N, C-alpha and C positions, 0 to 999 in steps of 0.2 A: 739158425740166426740170420739177421737180415745182411744183405750182402753190402749194402751201404754203410753199415756200421762197421762191418768186418773193415772195408776200405779205409774208413774214417780211422780206426786203430792202428792200421798198418802205417798209414799216412803221417799220423801224430809221430809214432814210433820213430819211422825212418826220418823224419823232419829234425827230431832230435839228435838222432846220429850223424846226419850230414852236414848240420850246422857246425860241427867241429871238424869237418873235412876241407882240406885246400882244394883249390881248383883242380890241381894234378890229379889228386886223390879220387875226385868226382869223376873226372875224365877217364880215368883207368878202370874205375868199377863201372860206369857206364858203357864202357867199350867191351869189358867182359861179361856184363849183364845181356848185351844184345843177343848173341849167340844162344844163350839159355833160353830166351823168351820167344827167340824164333825157331827152336827146334822142335822137331816133329812130335817129339813125345811130351811137349809142355802143355800142361793142363791147369787153367785158373781154379786151383782148388782152394779151400777157404784155409784148412788146418794141416794137411797133410805135408809134413816137412820132408820133401824129396828132392830139392833143388840145390846145388851148391854153385857159387859163382867163383871162379879162381881170383884170388887176390883180394876178395871180401874178407872172408874168414873161414873158420873150420866149420861153421855151422850149416845145416841144411835149411832151408826155407820153404814155405808153402807158395804155390804160384801166385797168390793173392797179395802176398807179401812182396814179390818181386814186381810185380805190376806197379804197387805203391812205391816203391823204391824207384823205379823207372820214371814214374810220375813227379816225384821229389825232386829227382835229379835234374828233370827238365825244367822244373821251375826255378831252381837255383841257377841253372845255366843261362837262363831266360833274363836275369836280373843284371 
């Protein structure tokens, strides 16, 4: 599958989710997300749900999904 289409799909998903969060939740998730993305074991994979983010929820996510979440959070914070 095309990496741009994957990124687009994850970006749309996270935009819908983050729209309902207040600034405090966005900041908390962004802070918890950073160590996951910068960890030595992190891989930008499209579909293998192997990463959890403390405080986000109890689900595991693919690396590409979490990178899209980071992008969406940055966009919301820049507004």
